[in-house]
C-alpha positions as CSV (number, residue, x, y, z in Angstrom):
1,M,-6.1,42.8,52.7
2,A,-3.6,45.7,52.8
3,T,-3.9,48.4,50.1
4,D,-1.7,48.1,47.0
5,S,0.5,51.0,48.3
6,H,1.1,49.2,51.6
7,S,1.8,46.0,49.8
8,Q,4.3,47.7,47.5
9,H,5.9,49.4,50.5
10,R,6.4,46.0,52.2
11,R,7.9,44.5,49.0
12,R,10.3,47.4,48.6
13,F,11.3,47.2,52.2
14,L,12.0,43.5,52.2
15,Q,13.9,43.6,48.9
16,A,16.0,46.5,50.3
17,T,17.0,44.4,53.3
18,G,17.9,41.4,51.3
19,V,14.9,39.2,52.1
20,T,14.7,36.1,50.1
21,L,12.3,33.2,50.2
22,L,13.9,29.9,51.0
23,A,13.0,27.0,48.7
24,G,11.2,24.1,50.4
25,L,10.2,26.1,53.5
26,A,8.2,24.0,55.8
27,G,4.9,25.3,57.0
28,C,1.1,25.0,57.0
29,S,-1.5,26.5,54.8
30,G,-4.1,28.9,55.9
31,D,-6.8,27.6,58.2
32,G,-9.8,28.7,56.1
33,D,-12.3,26.1,55.0
34,D,-11.8,24.7,51.5
35,A,-15.5,25.5,50.7
36,D,-14.9,29.2,51.4
37,Q,-11.6,30.0,49.7
38,T,-10.6,33.5,48.8
39,T,-11.7,34.3,45.3
40,D,-10.4,37.9,45.2
41,A,-8.1,39.9,47.5
42,G,-9.7,39.3,50.9
43,T,-13.1,38.2,49.6
44,T,-14.6,34.8,50.2
45,A,-16.9,32.8,47.9
46,S,-19.8,33.6,50.2
47,G,-19.3,37.3,49.7
48,G,-17.8,38.4,53.1
49,T,-14.3,39.7,53.7
50,K,-11.6,37.3,54.9
51,Y,-9.1,39.2,57.1
52,S,-6.0,37.1,56.9
53,I,-3.2,37.5,59.5
54,G,-0.1,35.4,60.1
55,M,1.2,33.2,62.8
56,A,4.8,31.9,63.2
57,D,4.6,29.0,65.7
58,A,6.9,26.1,66.8
59,L,5.1,23.3,65.1
60,T,8.3,21.2,65.2
61,G,11.6,21.3,67.0
62,S,12.5,21.6,70.7
63,L,9.6,24.0,71.5
64,S,6.9,22.0,69.6
65,A,5.1,21.1,72.9
66,F,4.4,24.8,73.3
67,G,3.3,25.0,69.6
68,E,0.8,22.3,70.1
69,R,-0.8,24.2,73.0
70,N,-0.7,27.4,71.0
71,Q,-2.6,25.8,68.1
72,R,-5.3,24.7,70.5
73,G,-5.7,28.1,71.9
74,K,-5.7,29.6,68.4
75,E,-8.5,27.3,67.3
76,M,-10.7,28.2,70.2
77,A,-10.2,31.9,69.7
78,L,-11.0,31.6,66.0
79,E,-14.2,29.8,66.9
80,D,-15.2,32.6,69.3
81,V,-14.2,35.4,66.9
82,N,-15.9,34.0,63.8
83,D,-19.1,33.1,65.7
84,V,-19.8,36.9,65.7
85,G,-17.5,37.9,62.9
86,V,-14.9,40.7,62.3
87,K,-16.4,43.8,60.6
88,D,-18.2,42.4,57.6
89,G,-16.4,39.1,57.5
90,T,-14.2,36.5,59.2
91,L,-10.7,36.1,60.6
92,D,-8.3,33.7,58.9
93,I,-4.8,32.8,60.3
94,I,-2.1,31.5,58.0
95,V,0.4,29.4,60.1
96,E,4.1,28.9,59.3
97,D,6.5,26.7,61.2
98,T,9.5,28.3,62.9
99,Q,10.9,24.8,63.7
100,S,11.8,26.4,67.1
101,E,14.8,28.1,65.5
102,S,15.6,31.7,64.7
103,Q,16.7,31.2,61.1
104,Q,13.6,29.3,60.2
105,G,11.5,31.7,62.2
106,V,12.8,34.6,60.0
107,S,12.0,32.5,56.9
108,A,8.5,31.9,58.1
109,A,8.0,35.6,58.8
110,Q,9.3,36.5,55.4
111,K,6.9,34.2,53.7
112,L,3.9,35.5,55.7
113,I,4.8,39.2,55.0
114,N,6.3,39.1,51.5
115,Q,4.1,36.4,50.0
116,N,0.9,36.4,52.0
117,E,1.1,40.2,52.7
118,V,-0.3,40.0,56.2
119,P,-0.5,43.3,58.1
120,L,-0.3,41.6,61.5
121,M,1.7,38.5,62.6
122,I,1.5,36.5,65.9
123,G,4.8,35.0,66.7
124,A,6.9,33.5,68.1
125,V,7.4,31.0,71.0
126,G,11.1,31.3,71.7
127,S,12.4,34.7,72.7
128,G,15.4,34.5,70.4
129,V,13.1,33.6,67.5
130,S,10.7,36.5,68.3
131,T,13.6,39.0,68.4
132,A,15.2,37.6,65.3
133,I,11.9,38.0,63.4
134,H,11.5,41.5,64.7
135,T,15.0,42.8,63.9
136,S,15.3,41.0,60.6
137,V,11.8,41.4,59.2
138,I,9.3,43.4,61.2
139,Q,11.3,46.4,62.4
140,D,10.8,49.5,60.3
141,S,8.0,47.8,58.3
142,D,4.3,48.6,58.8
143,V,3.5,45.1,60.1
144,V,2.3,44.5,63.7
145,Q,4.0,41.7,65.7
146,I,2.4,40.1,68.8
147,S,4.4,37.3,70.5
148,Q,2.3,34.7,72.1
149,N,4.9,33.1,74.4
150,S,8.2,34.9,74.6
151,T,9.2,35.9,78.1
152,S,12.8,37.2,77.8
153,P,13.4,40.7,79.3
154,E,15.2,41.5,76.0
155,L,11.8,42.0,74.3
156,T,11.2,45.1,76.4
157,K,13.9,46.8,74.4
158,Y,11.7,46.6,71.3
159,P,8.5,48.6,72.2
160,D,6.8,47.7,68.9
161,L,7.3,44.0,69.6
162,L,4.1,43.3,71.6
163,R,3.6,40.3,73.7
164,I,0.7,38.8,75.6
165,C,2.7,36.7,78.1
166,P,4.6,38.6,80.9
167,G,8.3,39.3,80.6
168,G,11.0,37.6,82.5
169,V,11.8,40.3,85.0
170,G,8.6,39.6,87.0
171,Q,9.3,35.8,86.7
172,A,12.8,36.2,87.9
173,K,11.6,38.3,90.9
174,V,9.2,35.7,92.0
175,I,11.8,32.9,91.7
176,A,14.2,35.0,93.8
177,E,11.5,35.6,96.4
178,T,10.6,32.0,96.5
179,I,14.2,30.8,97.0
180,A,14.8,33.4,99.7
181,E,11.5,32.5,101.5
182,D,12.6,28.9,101.5
183,G,15.7,29.9,103.5
184,H,18.4,29.5,100.8
185,D,21.2,32.0,100.6
186,S,23.3,30.6,97.8
187,V,22.3,29.4,94.3
188,A,23.8,27.4,91.4
189,I,22.2,28.4,88.0
190,A,22.2,26.4,84.8
191,W,20.8,28.3,81.9
192,V,20.2,27.6,78.3
193,N,22.5,29.7,76.1
194,N,20.0,32.0,74.3
195,D,18.1,35.2,74.9
196,Y,15.5,33.5,77.1
197,G,18.1,31.8,79.4
198,Q,20.4,34.8,79.7
199,G,17.5,37.3,80.2
200,I,15.9,35.4,83.1
201,T,19.2,34.6,84.7
202,D,20.5,38.2,84.5
203,S,17.2,39.5,86.0
204,F,17.4,36.8,88.8
205,T,21.0,37.7,89.7
206,E,20.1,41.3,90.0
207,Q,17.2,40.6,92.3
208,F,18.6,37.8,94.5
209,D,20.5,39.0,97.6
210,G,22.4,35.8,98.3
211,E,25.5,34.3,96.7
212,I,25.6,33.0,93.1
213,A,27.8,30.0,93.5
214,Y,27.6,28.7,89.9
215,N,26.3,30.6,86.9
216,N,27.0,29.0,83.5
217,P,25.2,28.5,80.2
218,H,24.7,25.2,78.3
219,D,23.7,24.5,74.7
220,Q,20.6,22.8,73.6
221,G,20.6,19.2,72.4
222,Q,23.8,18.0,74.1
223,S,24.3,14.3,74.4
224,S,25.1,14.7,78.1
225,Y,24.8,17.3,80.8
226,S,26.7,15.4,83.5
227,N,29.4,18.1,83.6
228,V,26.7,20.7,84.4
229,I,25.3,18.6,87.2
230,T,28.7,17.8,88.6
231,S,29.7,21.5,88.6
232,M,26.5,22.5,90.3
233,N,27.0,19.9,92.9
234,D,30.6,20.9,93.5
235,S,29.6,24.6,93.9
236,G,28.1,23.8,97.4
237,A,25.1,25.9,96.7
238,D,22.0,25.6,98.9
239,A,19.6,25.7,95.9
240,W,19.8,24.8,92.2
241,L,18.0,26.9,89.6
242,F,17.3,25.6,86.1
243,V,16.5,28.1,83.4
244,T,16.3,25.8,80.4
245,Y,13.9,23.8,78.2
246,Q,12.0,20.7,79.0
247,S,14.1,18.1,77.1
248,E,17.4,19.5,78.5
249,F,16.1,19.7,82.0
250,A,14.7,16.1,81.8
251,Q,18.1,14.9,80.8
252,M,19.8,16.8,83.6
253,A,17.4,15.4,86.2
254,Q,18.0,11.8,84.9
255,E,21.8,12.3,85.1
256,A,21.5,13.8,88.5
257,Y,19.6,10.7,89.6
258,D,22.2,8.5,88.0
259,L,25.0,10.3,89.8
260,G,23.1,10.2,93.1
261,V,23.0,13.9,93.6
262,V,19.3,14.7,93.5
263,D,18.0,16.9,96.2
264,A,14.9,18.2,94.4
265,E,13.4,19.9,97.4
266,N,16.1,22.5,96.8
267,W,15.5,22.6,93.0
268,Y,13.8,25.5,91.2
269,G,12.9,26.2,87.6
270,G,11.7,28.9,85.2
271,D,8.6,28.5,83.1
272,S,10.1,26.2,80.5
273,V,11.0,23.3,82.7
274,R,7.4,22.4,83.4
275,G,5.5,20.2,81.0
276,E,6.4,16.9,79.5
277,V,9.2,16.3,82.0
278,L,7.8,14.0,84.6
279,E,7.2,11.2,82.0
280,Q,11.0,11.3,81.2
281,V,12.4,10.9,84.7
282,P,12.0,8.1,87.4
283,E,8.9,8.5,89.4
284,G,9.5,10.6,92.5
285,T,12.8,11.9,91.3
286,I,12.0,15.6,91.5
287,N,9.3,15.6,94.2
288,G,9.6,18.9,96.1
289,M,10.9,20.9,93.2
290,K,9.3,24.3,92.5
291,A,8.8,26.0,89.1
292,V,7.5,29.5,88.4
293,E,5.7,30.3,85.2
294,P,3.3,33.0,83.9
295,S,-0.2,32.2,84.9
296,A,-3.8,32.8,83.9
297,P,-6.2,34.1,86.6
298,I,-7.6,30.7,87.5
299,T,-10.2,32.0,89.8
300,E,-11.9,34.3,87.2
301,D,-15.1,33.1,85.5
302,N,-13.9,33.7,82.0
303,Y,-10.8,31.5,82.6
304,K,-13.0,28.8,84.2
305,E,-15.3,28.8,81.2
306,F,-12.3,28.6,78.8
307,A,-10.7,25.8,80.8
308,S,-13.9,23.8,80.8
309,R,-14.3,24.2,77.1
310,F,-10.7,23.3,76.6
311,E,-11.0,20.1,78.6
312,D,-14.1,19.1,76.8
313,E,-12.4,19.6,73.5
314,Y,-8.9,18.2,74.2
315,G,-9.3,16.1,77.4
316,D,-6.8,18.1,79.4
317,Q,-6.5,21.3,81.3
318,P,-5.1,24.2,79.4
319,T,-1.6,25.6,80.1
320,S,-1.0,29.3,80.4
321,W,0.6,29.2,76.9
322,A,-2.7,28.3,75.3
323,T,-4.4,31.2,77.1
324,Y,-1.8,33.6,75.8
325,T,-2.3,32.5,72.2
326,Y,-6.1,32.7,72.6
327,D,-5.7,36.3,73.8
328,A,-3.2,37.2,71.1
329,V,-5.8,36.1,68.5
330,V,-8.6,38.0,70.2
331,T,-6.5,41.1,70.6
332,A,-5.6,41.0,66.9
333,A,-9.3,40.6,66.0
334,L,-10.3,43.6,68.2
335,A,-7.6,45.7,66.5
336,I,-9.1,44.8,63.1
337,E,-12.6,45.6,64.3
338,A,-11.4,49.0,65.7
339,A,-9.1,50.1,62.9
340,D,-10.2,52.4,60.1
341,E,-8.6,50.1,57.6
342,F,-6.9,46.7,57.4
343,T,-3.3,47.9,57.2
344,G,-0.4,47.5,59.6
345,T,-0.3,51.2,60.2
346,A,-3.9,51.4,61.1
347,L,-3.8,48.3,63.3
348,S,-0.7,49.6,65.2
349,E,-2.6,52.7,66.2
350,V,-5.3,50.8,68.0
351,V,-3.9,47.4,69.1
352,R,-2.8,48.6,72.5
353,D,-5.9,50.7,73.2
354,V,-8.3,47.8,73.1
355,T,-6.5,46.3,76.2
356,R,-6.0,49.4,78.3
357,P,-7.7,49.9,81.7
358,E,-9.3,53.2,80.8
359,G,-12.1,51.4,78.9
360,E,-15.0,49.4,79.9
361,K,-13.9,46.0,81.3
362,V,-15.2,43.1,79.1
363,T,-14.2,39.5,79.2
364,S,-15.2,38.2,75.7
365,Y,-14.6,39.2,72.1
366,S,-18.3,39.5,71.5
367,D,-18.8,42.0,74.3
368,A,-15.8,44.1,73.2
369,K,-17.1,44.0,69.6
370,A,-20.5,45.2,70.7
371,I,-18.9,48.3,72.3
372,L,-17.1,49.1,69.0
373,E,-20.1,48.5,66.9
374,D,-22.1,50.8,69.1
375,G,-19.8,53.7,68.2
376,G,-17.3,53.2,70.9
377,S,-13.6,54.0,70.3
378,P,-10.7,51.6,70.9
379,S,-10.0,53.3,74.2
380,D,-13.6,52.5,75.4
381,V,-12.7,48.8,75.5
382,D,-10.6,47.1,78.2
383,Y,-10.4,43.5,77.1
384,Q,-9.7,41.3,80.1
385,G,-8.4,38.1,78.6
386,V,-8.6,34.5,79.7
387,S,-4.9,35.0,80.5
388,G,-5.7,38.0,82.7
389,P,-5.7,41.8,82.3
390,I,-3.5,42.5,79.3
391,D,-3.0,46.3,79.6
392,L,-0.2,46.5,77.0
393,D,2.2,49.3,78.1
394,E,4.5,51.6,76.2
395,N,7.1,48.8,76.0
396,G,4.5,46.3,74.6
397,D,4.5,44.3,77.8
398,P,1.3,43.1,79.7
399,R,0.6,43.0,83.4
400,P,2.2,39.9,85.0
401,F,0.6,37.1,87.0
402,L,2.9,34.3,88.1
403,Q,2.1,30.8,89.4
404,V,4.4,28.8,91.6
405,F,4.1,25.0,91.0
406,T,5.4,22.3,93.4
407,V,6.0,18.7,92.3
408,E,4.0,16.4,94.6
409,D,3.6,12.7,94.0
410,H,5.2,13.1,90.6
411,E,2.8,15.9,89.5
412,F,3.2,19.6,89.2
413,V,0.6,21.1,91.6
414,R,-0.4,24.8,91.7
415,S,0.6,26.3,95.1
416,T,0.8,30.1,95.0
417,L,-0.4,32.8,92.6
418,K,1.6,36.0,92.7
419,K,1.6,39.4,91.0
420,A,5.1,40.7,90.2
């Protein structure tokens, strides 16, 4: 655990900024086995050290589908890390629920940092939730934050807010290129009214050379989006772009079907429209639609091994989001292994270095740990994750891989892998 001086610093900082713990906060307990509970600060009953970090994840709410994938990736990473250990002990992750909302995300982060005193926190899914956590709780503290899933370009403005998944500028570029390559020169854009929706949309409009015929936000959870669909249709645009979430997009697709204005071969989407959508719309409704999302390097051996294990465990292929969470956990574990002490200050000094291209390329936690145990420095390690080369830059952003999916026979099928 963190030293007493660092713990006191965190408490003083949180009190000074008016942090309060909310009564009745929803969340999960730590993931350690009951038989090996902490008996002293960071010490397990079996005598080893338990290095506890935090995770703010969308276990409930509109982004809970992402949270479920994240938890699966987290569990697989914990298994791999704890098979060989971290320093003289094991890694433990205390999970709190953001409920997919900024206010609850801040409350979750406050609990993890003020009560559990974690020096590193993984979180969150939604870009607005991640930035709210950072600006309200993390910024100017000594805690390291690594977002597992947030893609908004806004996060680049906060260089100490690290993320494993690529930012939205690259995603917007690939969407713009794909729409232009398909011969469209005018676009109607419907985007969810938050940091994610606005960030992707702003980047897209800067990079698309054609006409923006419609460009308006919508709120989450509306009872109907028929006005959005009607306005997009009335705009006369060649192509429609949806930068929204799965439930909102599914409702829009259903209402477009009901209104008889579906032309899905001219429909495009950002990363958050793919997932549990096809089950919610009539079969064949959106055949031909294309969606762009951050992608893992599916041809690499370490990804193939991860995907095979994932399918054996969960009966399904992993999404990119599960790989990002896996790599967030491994990156955190490597930072702990490499740091001189288990404090946020020490972890922040090495967390980027263990992913940078100057080091020896390794594709597993165990191989990276071996370099560090053999006297190697953090910069001697270049961890190549199951989500691809991470290479966290000065803005806390990784190298982007993007995958284009096309709906064929009512299934999203991988079509093109691109680097932004």
